[in-house]
N, C-alpha and C positions, 0 to 999 in steps of 0.2 A: 091397241090393235095391231097390226105388223105391216113393221116399212111396205111405198109400192115401188116400187128397184126397176127405173128403167137403164135401157139399153145407150148408152152413151158413147162415144170414144172421146179419151180426151186430148185436145191439139196441141198440146207444150210436152217436151222431152222432157225421159224421164219422170212420166206418169204413168198408172197404169195401163196398159194396149187395153184393155177390154172395161165392161161397167164391176165389177164382181161382186156376185150374191155372195152379202157378206153373213155369216149369222146374226144373230141379233139384238145378243152378248155382246158379240167384237161389236158392234152399232156402239151401244152404248157409252160402249168405254172411249172411243174412238177424242169428244169432246176432250177427255182430264189429258190423253194423250197431247190437244193441238192445245189445251191450258199450255202442260208443260213445256213443250216448244215452244211456246210463244215470249213462258218466259224466261229460258234458254240463251235463246234466241237474244232479249234485251241485256243480259247477265253478260252479251257479248261471246257466248260457246258456238263455235260451228259443226265440230260433233257432236258426238251425246253415244255411250256404252248403252246397250241393253239396258244394262243392272242398272246403269244410273239413270235413264228415263223411266226405265218400273218402279223406284224410289219413290224420285220425284210425283210418277205421277198413281200411287197410293196403288202396284197389280203386283206380282211376283212376275217374272223377268221372263221364265218359259211361254207365260198366258202372253206374254207383249212379242215375243217376236215367234207365237204365230196367231195371231190381230194382225198384222206391219204384213206377214209373209202372203195373207190375204190380199196386199193392196199391189204388191207384186217387188215389197220392199224386205233386203235379204239383208242390210249390213255391211260394210266390209272390215274384216277378219282383221282386228290391232286397231281396227278404225273405228267403227261403229255407225250411228247414222248419221247420216252428211243432215242438222238441221234445219238447214232451210228448204231444201227436197225435201223431205218430210213432212213440217208444215206446205209447201204446195198440192204432193199429194192428201194428207186429208184432206187439205181444206178445198178443192177441188171433190175429193167422195163425200162428202158433207156436203156439196153443193155452197162453198160460200161461197167462191168465185164470181162469184155477181152478189147483191148487199137487199137482199131480200126486205123486201117491203113491208110492213106488220101495222091488221091494224089492232086496237087492243074497245075494247067495249065495257061499259064499266069500271066508269070514274070512282068510286066508294075509298073508303081506306086503301084497300090493297091493290087496286085499280092504280088511284095515285100514287104509288107506291112506283108501280112497274114500273108506268107513263114517265116521271121522273129517272129511272136507273140509263144512271150511264155506260154500262157498263154493257150494253146491246149489241152498238154500235164496235164495236171495238174483236165482236166477234160478229157479223156479215150481217150486221139485223139493223132496218130503218121502223120506228115506229111513223107512219104520218098518217097516220088517224086515230084522235079518241071519241069515242061513244060516250048517249050517255041519257034513258029516257028518262031523267029526272030533273025536270025542268028548271031548276036552281042551283045546276053542273052547267047545263048547256051552255055558252058563247065566254067558259070559266079558262084562264092561258093556264096548259099545264107544260113544263119547258117547252115552251115554245108553240105548242099547239092548241088550236082553238078546240072546242070539246064541240062536239057538234050530236045534238041531233039520231036519236037511231034510224027514228026514219028516212036520211039518207046514206043510212049503208053500204046497200047493192049501188049508184050509183055510183059512190067513194072507189069501193072494192075492183069496179072497170080505171073509174078515171085515174087511181090511184097507180094503177098498176099492184097492186096486192095479194097476193099470194100466200097471207098463213093468217090467219084470225084467231087472238086471244081472248077468250072468256076469261069475264071476272066477278060478274053482273051472279044478285042472289037465286040461288039450285029453279025456286021457278020462269025466272025470262031463262033462260040459256037455251033449251033447248028450243027455242021459237029464233034466239039470235039463231046460233046454229044452223037455223034450218034456213035464214035470209045470206048468214056467208056462206052456205052452199050452195043457192039459186044468184048469186053472184057469181059463182067459181070455185068460190076459195075451196081447196080441196082438203087445209091441211088445217086444225086445230087444234092449241095449245088450255084448256078447259081448264082452272081453277072451280068453278063451281064445284060441292063436292053433288053432283049428283050425278046420270050418267046418260048420257045421249044416244037417242039416234042416229045413223048417220049412213047415208047409202055407202051400195062397194065404191074400193072408188079411195073415199074420204078418210083420211089417218088419224088418230085422237089421239090426246094426249093427256093423259088428266098430272093433274098435284092437289091431292087433294092432303092441306097441315095439317092435319086432324089427325089423320088418317099416321100418317106420317111417327105423328106424337104419341097417338096408339100400340103401333108399334115398340120405340124402345117406354112406355110405361113392359109395354111385353117384358126386352126384358132384364129394368130394374125388380121389379116385381120378378123376375128367374132367381136372378143374384142375391137377393132377399130369400129366397124361398133356400134355394143352395148353402145358404148361412146357416140359417136355422136349423138343416138338419144335421143329428150329430156326427161326428165325424165328418161335414164340412171343411172345406178348407181351398186356398188359395193358391194356386197355378206360381209360377214365377212369373209367366206375363199378367199376369194378376187376373187369369180371369176364377170362377170359385167354383167346384170341382165336388162333388162330393162321394165318399170313400169307404169300402164298404158296402157297398152298395151290393 
């Protein structure tokens, strides 16, 4: 689903003058730029060229410059981008200038791993509540949080100021959890369950299906194997297999 964007004006100097209407592809790359910038800042870098930042983020420099121009950031010729300023700009655009409270529903194997991941805190998120329908899971402590029964979800969303819900339940339970999250006022959902959720307009859903990603990789493996088997197939200098003479 498309991102819902709201017009806000930042109050800090150097930020974009108005909330930009960014292309979806640009939005998807901003977290990669931010990760690279944080690594540069931790290494003591004050400035970075577009070529250096592009290489660190794994994109080409022309695409990076175009993406950052949407934020009103063009860098300085001969100097590059101010690392700290660019971090502030991207964090504002991504809404990370406020630490967002997250609820995680479903603490099976995947959910347990997500609940124990410490990396969310450094990216601007706090998992503040864990839920499960399995009474054997309720009451257990994971990463300092006690698993609550899913029946407490709606009240917790309000009490904890939760803005994002993460679903890692079996697929047959995911829609009911999504309905409860939406009814409680949550308008952003990250869905790890292998199913399609039906939600009202204005609710954003991002789907993460690990099996789908593996299937895509399987396609590439199949393609490479097929090209290798073709008469005259060859590997180019980048290591990609291609067929010749067809």
